[in-house]
N, C-alpha and C positions, 0 to 999 in steps of 0.2 A: 684288354682287363677282366676278365673274368668273377664279377660280384655275385655273393649271393650272402643273402641276409636271413640268417635262422634266428625266430622266437621262436618260444615257450608256445604252445598250445593255450590257446583261449589268452593270451597278452594282448590286450591294448596296445597300440603304437600311439601315444600321447604324444601333444606338444612336450613336455617337459622329460619324456625319453627320449624325444628325438633329438631336442636339443644339448642331451648328455653324451648322446650317441656324438653327434655332428663334434662338439667339443673334443671328445676324448681323439676323434679320429682328426683333429688339426693339428692338438695339440703332440701329440703323441707322432706326429708328422706321418704317419701308416698312413698308405692309399690302400691296401686292401677291406673289402667289405664284402661280406656275405648276405646278397643279397639273392632272394628268393621268395618261398610261398608271400608275400607281404599283399594282403585281396585290400580291395576298397572297403570290406566291412570293416576287417581290423584297425582302422588307422580312423582315428576320432579326424575326419576330415569338414566338420562346421570347424576345424579353425585355420583361418589363411597362416597362422604359424606356422603349422604343420606340413601346411601344399611349400611354403616356402620351403620348410628345414628338406622335406623330399625332396623339392628340385636340386639343393645341395647336394645332397646323398648322390642322386644322380649325375650330375655332374663330376660330385668326384671321383665318382667309378667310370665316366668316360662315357656315359650315356648323355642324350642330345640334350643342350640346353632350351632348343627351342620345344619347349614342352607350353608354351602358352599358359606361364606362370611369372608373372609381371611383381608381385611382391604381394604381403599382404593384404589383402581388400582390393586389390589391383585388379582391374577389366583385362582380360585376354586384351592385349593389342597397344600396352601402351608403352611399350620399350621403345624408347626413342632411335632414330635414325640419328649416327653418326658420320660421318663424311672422316672416311683415316687419313692420317696424316702424311699419305704418300711419300716416305721419305727410308732408304735404310737405314735400320737398329745400327747403334756403332759397334766394331766389332765386341764380343761377351772379353771380359775379363780375365785372363786364366788363372786357373787354380794350383791348390798345393795342399798335399795331402796334411797339414799343419790342423793336428788336434790337441788342445788341453783338455787332460784328466784332473779335476779338482773334486776331493773329496767321492771318488769314485763315479763322478759324470763327465761323461763325455761331450764335449765341447771340439767339434769342428769347426773352424775356421778358414776355409777353404781361400780366403782373399785377405789373410793376413798380414802377406807383401805388401801390401796399400797401405800400411801405415809407414812404411819408409818412402816417408813424402820425396825423401832426395833422389831415391832412385830414377833410373833413366826412365824404365818398364811404369811406374807408378805415376813419372809427369808424364808422359807419354798418353797414358791410358786418359789420366784428369783432361788432358787438352782434346782428347775425343770426347770422354763427355762433354765438354763445354762446346764444339761447336753443335752436336748434337740438338742441348739444349736451345740453342741457340738457332736453328732451323727450325725446328718444332716449334719456338713461340711467335719464331716471324711469319706461321702458316694460321696466327690464330687470326682472326676477322674481327676488324672494327677497334682496333688498338687507338688510333689515333681520335677516334668520335671520343670515345670512353675516357682518356685521360682529359679531354678536354670538359667531361661532366666531371671526373675526379679535382680536375683542378677549379674549377668551378664551385663543387659542396667544398670544399675545405678553405676556397676565400670567403664563401659567403657564412661559415660554419663559428660559432663561439669562440671569441680568441679569448676568453676568460678562459684560464687555467686553476688558480686558485688565489684566495683571499685570506689574510691573514692580518689583523687584530693586535696592535701595540699600542702602548700609549702616545706615542706620540702620532698615528695616525695607521692607515692600510698599505699592507704589503700587499703589492700586486702583481700578479705573472700573467702573462699575455703570451699567446703563442701569434707572432706574427711572423709568418712565414714556413722556413721547416723545422727551426730553433727556438725557445722562449725569451721574451726578452722582460726588464724588469721594470715594476712602475711603482711610485709610492702616493699618496694621497692623505691630506689631515684631515681630521675630523669634521671639520667646517668648513672645508674647501672643496666644493663642485669638479675641479682640474685636478687630472693627474697629472703627474710630473715625472719625465720619463729619468730612469736612473742607469739601467745598462740596455743597450740593445744587443740583438743575436749577434749584430753583425760587430759590436763590439766587443761581447764577451769572446766570442771566434777570434778575433783580431790578437786576446791576450795570450794566446797560446795555441799552436798549431791546431785553426779549427776548432777550438773549443764550444761545447755547447753545455748548457748551465740545466742540470739536474735538478736542483733545490735551492732555493735560499733561505736559511734559517736566522730570525733578528732575533738580536739580543733581550735579553729581560727587557730595557729600558726603551731599547727599537732603534736605538742611536747605529748599530753596527749592525751589518748585515752579512753573515758567512755564505757564498756562495759556491756552491760543492760544482765542478762541470769536469767533464773525461775531454778527451779529445778524438780517437777514434772510434765508436763503438762504444765497450765499455772500457778502454781501454785510456791509460794515460790520467785514473783519478784525481783531483787536485781539488783545495779549497782556498778560494780565495777573498780578502775582507773589502767592504766597502762600507765609508762613510754614508748609512741613508740622511743626514740632512743634509750634506753639500756632496754627495757625489762620490766625492776622490777617496780614490783606490790608492789604500794600504800598502806597504810596502810587503806585511807578512803574506807568506804564500807557505801551503803545505804542498810539497808533493807529489808525495807517496801515501798518499791516503788508504786506506784497503776496503774496498767495497767485497762485503758480503751479501749475501747469498738470503739473509733471514729475515728481510722486513726493513732492513737499518743501511740502506747502502746513501752514498753520501752523504750520513748526518752528522752534525755536530750537537752540541749539549755546552749554552753557555753557561760559565759558571756565576750564580749572582756577586754582588760586592759583599763582604765581611759583615758590611753594618748590615745586613737584613736590607737593603734598599734595590733596587734593580738595578741597576749602574752593573754593567757587566765588560770588562776588558780580560777576559778570558776564556778559553774554553777545552771541551775535552772531544777530542778527536779520534778517530780508530787507523792506527801506525801499521805500514805493512814492516814487516822483518826484515831487516838489512840482508840485501840480494836476493829478497825473492823475488825478483822481475826477472833474473839471468838466472836463478836455477831451475830446478823441475819444475812443470807445469804444474802438473799436480801437489807440489808442494806451493803455491803459489799465496794461497791463503792461510797458511798455516803458521801459527806461533803469534797472533796479532794480540797487541796490546791497545792499552787504552791512554793516551799522554796527555799534561795539560799544558795547552799555549798561553802565553799573554802575550799580549797586542805590544808590537814593537822591541819584543829580546828575540834573537835568533831562535829557530830550529833545534839548533845545537845543545840550548838550554831547554828544552822541552822534559818537564819530569813524567816519566811511567808510572801509572798510577796504579792501573787495573790490566791484568791479563796476563799472558803466558810468561814463566817465571820472576812475574812481580815480586811476589809474599807469596811464603808456605802454606798460607790463610786459605789460599782458593786457588786448590790445586786442579790445572786444567793442563788437556793432553794438548798436543801440536793442533790438533784439526779441529780442538774448540774454536770458538769466536767469542771473545771478548766485547759485544757490541754495542755496549755503550753503558755511561754512566751517566744517573739521572741527578740534578741537582733543581732547587726551584728558590725564588727571595721564600724569604720568612724562615726557611728551614735550618736548620743545621747538620741537617743529613746527608748523605750520597746514597744511591741504590745502583749498585753495578749489578748488569747482565751478563750471564753465560750462554753463548748456546752450545747445548751438547750436542753437537753433530750425528754421531753415530746411536744418540735416543732421541733426536728429531726430538728435541724439549729445553727447557731454559730453566736456571736456575740463578736465585738470586741474592744476592749479599748486602748489606749493611754496613754504614761504617760514618764517625762524625769526622765533618770535616779539621782538618787541623788547622793549629793557626798559623795565620799565613797562609794558609794550603802548599806548603812546601815539603812537606815529606806524604810516604806512603800513606795513605788509611788503614787503619786499623780494621780491616774486615772482618765482619763475621757472618755465619750461613742464615740464611734470613728465610727461604723458602726453594726447597728440593725439586728434580724433576719431577716426584713420583705426586705433586701436591698441583701438579698442571697448573701452572699458575704462570701469568704475563703482563704485560702492558701496566708493568707499578706509578704509582704515579703518588707525589709528595704532598702535603699541606700542614705546614708546622711540624708536628712530633708524627702524627700518623700517615700511614701508608696503605695505600688501596692498592690490589690485586683483582683480576679477571681471572676466575675460576676454573677447573672443570675438576675439577675432585672431586665424586661422587655429584655431580650435578651437570648431567649431558647436554643444555643449552648454558652451559655457562652460570656464573653468580657473583657475585662483587663482594670479596672479603677485604676487611678492615684490623691494623693492630695498633695499639702507639707503642712509637719506639721507646726502651729506657736501659738504661745503665744494663741489664740482667738481659740481655738477647740471648733468647734460645731460638734455634730454627722449628719451624713449623709451627708452636705455641704462640697463645694468646694471640690466636685470630677470632673476631667475630665476624656475624654475616651481615653488612650493608643492603647487598639487594638479594633476595633468594631468587632462586630458579625463576621464572618464570614460563608462559604458555610458550612463546616466542624463543628464537635463540639473543642472546644478550652480545652483540658483535664488538663493540664498544664504549669509554667511560671517557669523562674528562671531570674532573676536579676543581670547579671555581669557588669563588669567595660567597657566591648567593646559594651556589647546590651543586648536585653530584648530576652532572646530565650522561645518558646515557640510550643508544639507539638500541633497536628491538625489530628481528626480522620473524615476519612472520605476515602468512596469506598474501606472499609474493609483493611484499613491499616494508620496506623501513622506516620505521616509525623512531619520533623523539621522544623523551621521557625523561622525569626530573626528578630528584627527592632532593629535598632543599635541609639544610644543616640542623638536626635538631628532630626532622621528622620521622616517619617511620613509613610513611606511607609514598609511593613511587606515584606521582603524578602524568597523567597521559599531557603532551603540548601539542594541541591540536596548530599545525601549519595552513597555510592557506590553499598549498597543494599535496598531493600526495603521490610516493614515490617513492625513489632511495635518497635516503636522507644521511647525506656523509655529515661527519661530527669532526669538525677540523681539530690538530692536534691542539691543547691547552692554549687557549688565548691568551696574549701575554700582556691582556688588559686586566685582567685577572676578576671581572664581574661579566656572566654570562657566555655565552660561546657564540661563533659565527658557525652555520650550517648549511650546506648548499642541498636541492633537493629535483629530481631528475627522472627520467625515465627513458625508456626506448623511444617514445614520441614524439619528446619534450627536451630541453635543454636546459642545466640547469639554470634554477633562480635561488638569487644567496638573499638570506635572513641572519640577523642579527636577535638574539635571546635573553632575554636578560630577567631579573624576580623570578626565578626557576622556569619560567613560563609561563609566567602575566602581560610580561610585555614581548612583543614581536615586532620587528620591523622591518620591513624591506631594504636591503640596500640599495640605495639609488645609484648603481654600478652599471653602466651599457655594456652588454657583454660583447658587444661588435659581433650580432650573430646578423646577416641578411640572406638565412635561409627563411625560403617559405615552404611554412610545414605542412606538410599537404592531413586536408579534411577527412580524407579515407583510411588515411593509416589505422591498421589494428594490432592493437599489442593486448596478447591471451596469455591463460598459463593452463596448461591440460598435465594429466596425469599420465603416463605409460608405465602396461604393467611389462615389468622385469621374467627372463627365463624362471626365475624362484617365486615367480608372483608379488615380488614389492612394486608398490605404485612409485614412480621416479615421477618429480617435476621436471615438467619441459615449459620452460619460456617459451613465445610464439610471435614472428614479426610478420608482417603483411599487410601490403597496400587493395584495400577490398577495391580499388579503381580499374587496378591493373589484372593481367591474364591471372593471377593469382586468387582470386575473390571470387574467381568464378567456381574453383575447389572441384576441378574437372583432373585432376592426375598428369595433367600437362606442366605445373610449374616447376622450375627448378629446385630446389633446397639446398640452402647450407648450411649445416650444422654443427656444430660447437660444445666441444665438452674436454674437462681438465680433468677433474677426480682428484685430486691429490692435496696432502698434508694438511685439512681443514679448511682449504682456501677456497671463500664462496665468493660464487659471481652473481652477481644483483643487477637489474637493469639500468643500464645510460645511455646517455645519448651519445650515438655515434655516428659520424657522417657515412663512413663507409660500409655503414647498413643500411642507411638510408639513400644513396644508393643503389644496393643491392636491391631493395624491396622497389624502388622505382622504376628502375625497370622488369619488374615482374616476377622478381626472386621472392623467397620465402627463406626466412632465417628462423633459427630454432638454435636454442641452447638447451643442453641436458644436463640438467645439474644432476650427476650421476655422484654415486656412493666413490668414496675416497674424498668426496669435499665437505666443507662445514656448514653449507646449507640447512641441514637439517640436524644441527647438532653433531656433539663428540662419537655418537655412536654408527651414525650416518658414516663419518668419516672414517673410524676403523673398520668397518665393516667392508673396505676395499683397499686391504692392505696386506704385505708379503700374499701369503697361500692363496690372501681371497682377491687377487687384483683383478681375475677375470671378472668380475662384478663388473668393476668400472665398464667394459666392452659390454657385456649384456643389457645394462642399462642404456649406453646410447644406441645398442641395435633394438632396444625393446621400444626404445625413441622414435627411432626411423621407421619400425614396423607401425608403431601408434598413428604417426602422422601418414603415412602411405594409408592403412585405414577408413581414414577421415578423409583420403582423397586431396590430401595438400598436393602429392606428389606421387612420382611414383616409382620400382626400381629400375635405377638402371641411370635417374635423374638426380641423382646423391650426391650432392659434394660433402664430401665430412674433412672436419680440420681440425688440427690438435696443434697448440704451440706449449714448445717448454718440455716439461713432466707431460703434460696435456698430448705429448707427440706419440706416446704410449699407446693408449684410445685408437687415434686415426691412422696409427704404423699397424697394429692388431685387426681390426675392425673387417677392415682389407681384403684379410690373411682367409677370415673366419663366415666374412658371407660375402665373396665375391658381387652376387648376386644384385646385390643393392645399389653396388656404387656406379656410378658415372667415372668419378675420379675422388681422389684424395690427397688431401695437402698435408705432409709431413714437414713439421715449421721448429726448427732449431731446436731438434730434440738427439737425444742418444740412442740412438736405435741398440747397441750392446750394452749394459746392462754392467756386464761382469767385465768386460775391459775396460769401459768406464772407471769402475772401481780403481783401478790402478793410474789412470792415465787424467781422469777430469780433476782439478779443486775443488769441486764441491760435491765430489760423490758420495762423501760423511756420513751428509746429513741425507742419503736416500735411504741408509742399513733402517731405519726403525719402518720405513713406509715400504718397500719391495724387497728387502733380504740381506742377508750379510754374506759375502764372501768367504766368510771363515769358518761355516757351517757348512753342513752336506742341505739345510731345511734352505739355508738362503741362498744357497747356489741352485738349487731348484727353484726358488721364487722368481730369484733375477735372471733368468735361463724365459721363463713364462712370460714375464715384461719387457722380454726384450726381441722386439721384430725382426729382428738380424735373426736370430737361434730360429724362430720360427715360422719363416719360409718355408715352405713343402716344396719337393723335389718338381713339379709341375702343377702353373696353378694359372689359370686368365682371369690376369690380374684388369681389374679398374684404370683408369689413366692416374699416374701417380705421378702429384710433385712434392719435392723435396729438395729442401730450401736449407743451409748451412751459414753462418758467420763466419770470418774472418777475422773479426775480433769479438768474441763472447767468452764473457769471464767466466760462464759455466764449463768451456769445456777445453780438452787439451788440445785436439786435434782435428778436425773436422772431416779427417778420413775415417772414420769410426761410420759416418753418414757415407761415405762413398763406396764401402764395403758391402754395406746395404742394398746399393745401387746397382752394385754387381751383381747381386747376389736373386735380389728383385728381378733383373735383365734375366738373366741366365735363366729362373723358373719359368718367364712370364710364356702362356704356348696361347695367348692373344697376341690381338691388334697394337692394343694401346701402347702409348706412348709410356714409360719411366722417367720422366725428367730432373735434373739436376741442377739446382741453380745456387752457387757459391757466389755470395752479396757479399759487397764491404757495410762493415757497420757490425754491432753489437747483437745484443741478445733480444731482438724486434722478430716482429710477424714480418712475410715478404711485403703485403699491399700493403705495413706503413713505411716502407722505406722510401718513397714519393710517387706523385700522381703516376707518370708512367708504367711503374710498378702494381701499382693498383688495377689499371686499366689490363695490362697486360694477365694479370692472375685472373681478371674475372672476364677475360676475353676466351681464354682457356677453359675458365670452368663453364660457360655457356658452349663453348662447342663440344665440348665432353661428357656434357649434361642433354646436347640434344637439342639445343632452343634454335629454331629455324632463325636465320639472318647471320647467327655466326658459324655456321660452317663452310669451312674453305671449299674453293671449288678442286676437282681435281685435277691433281697433276698431270700434266703432258706427260705423254708415255715418250720415253729417249727413240 
């Protein structure tokens, strides 16, 4: 290849110009650059990023990669030594001339034939990929010893999962084994009483596993949400929390949504305004949804009211698709919840507008006997940017981001003359930090605020206008659990990257704080040398991106000599924020000398609404730029070096881990692509959850949307030839998000065909649902860790050379 780079006389090749040039190169798929009179004096060599990008440009043009550039701020010679897999690559998938042209945009899809999973050729190719994956992973060193490490770490980790306060006592979820078990405890008794073990739940239906347990308002009943395989077979069962007896009521066709309310029900309080509950609302699948087209599986959902002891055939549809003309719902919209609380005569219905990625709320008075469809009236539109509605008497509160980047809490009194979006007043104005959630209790309004890398608890007493700080004995991520059904005060947990959760009951607007005397079940010996830090990294446009960092100073990572492997994660979508939490997997990784980092990239909600929308649709590339900036910063600070970086993206976050290695392959030793959808354009036609991506990354019905979706699809961004890092791609066969695993399969085929290097591209097809690969079992956690150590050059994890035939 002949490469000449022309520049205007006197132009300085700055890092920003380099970065723009490289992005243009990789986004267009163009491999022809003009490289010519680039003199050392014309490049701003003071910046390590310029050196890195120059190396990438030379690589793209066929210039030798061995130029002594290991990464920004890295000394020469730090590139790790990686043992080759020593295996023949699987046969490349054949290609076809299939091209879709949508809104004038040509979309070559040479592996479309693989979507026909019933074809002999597709089955044969998948089988060869499974054999190759098994052979490569079998070469990974130390899997048995690492399995023992993970088994011990998970066995010794805290078992306490969730604590809910009810008038009758505490409902406690514990992870004892692979699935959660359920316990109860009276307020005045220190011992717990087993209610349902994981084994008993599994025996109730085809290996079912509990996802959530929702107590009734009086604490007498529990609605237990379960699934069977992965995300399949979602159902609701009822247990008497006093006797432990199972009720015959069972809801087998629960609608599992993707908007944060999966497996949930809402109990309906008794008509006498007391806390007794003998009925609940639940989301139900449209008849025949499971046997129809996969893309329609979540369509036309409705909320039903079920009364205990009655057959499901007598349940009443009260909200959702086709229930009432007062609530216009498109087939892809989700009637996510009907809210009700004791002491209120009102109901709040919430609709998730999938194409707009926003919620709309309706209000209605309860009808006599709750036997007819309520008269719903629009309360808040999508434009009001409101969510998390809560009731207390005739007053409703919401968390709103309209004209409030970091959120505010609004309230209004519901009356006879309801009008949408009017009558609201400010309960809590926008604050310095981001308001993340709130709970209205009898004594106060409690809220959590993310600020300076931690999440803090605040309280606003009823009738007061001043928000109070609630100083807890420990600092970290405060989780405010859903409205405590005991009425007064809240239960919160506090944790960090380095410390497991501690649980507290907070009352009297924060003036009374008591630690719950609950054994968390932990036998973990916490490292006194574990470092949890936070830094800011500069992205390509100059934006400072927060990066959380965890490592053990007593290991090799503490030397800061650039030789430690780095595992970095990012998500960057839907305004979702990731706060520090205690994770046994991170504990193991750091104990073995690895550095863990989480890049809080744009597209997430860590810094507010503007931070979220800064990386949506045509600006999605910023999420990728941000994680690359974070890696460059960590390399410059000598936490790691180029080639020792492993990146992981899960679900929507797989966009980031899928695109970053294509744009900066020099940085990575390995990339993990976990349960993502690499072809967002095909996903729009095949996946049941695709509609919610429209507001986030683009609409297939518009030319601009097609271009945005293409740019956010790793499958469409694979260049013709590229020396890839190792790639480990994981799909699940019972994943509620996706219509077919073969979109990942097509991406694997394209990566293998484009790969000019000798690092393996491995596809793992695992049983289960929408979960990351390491979480499936200690064996999988060990396998992935061993593979990461191998591909990032960790000594002791390099397999021996294969004997020559």
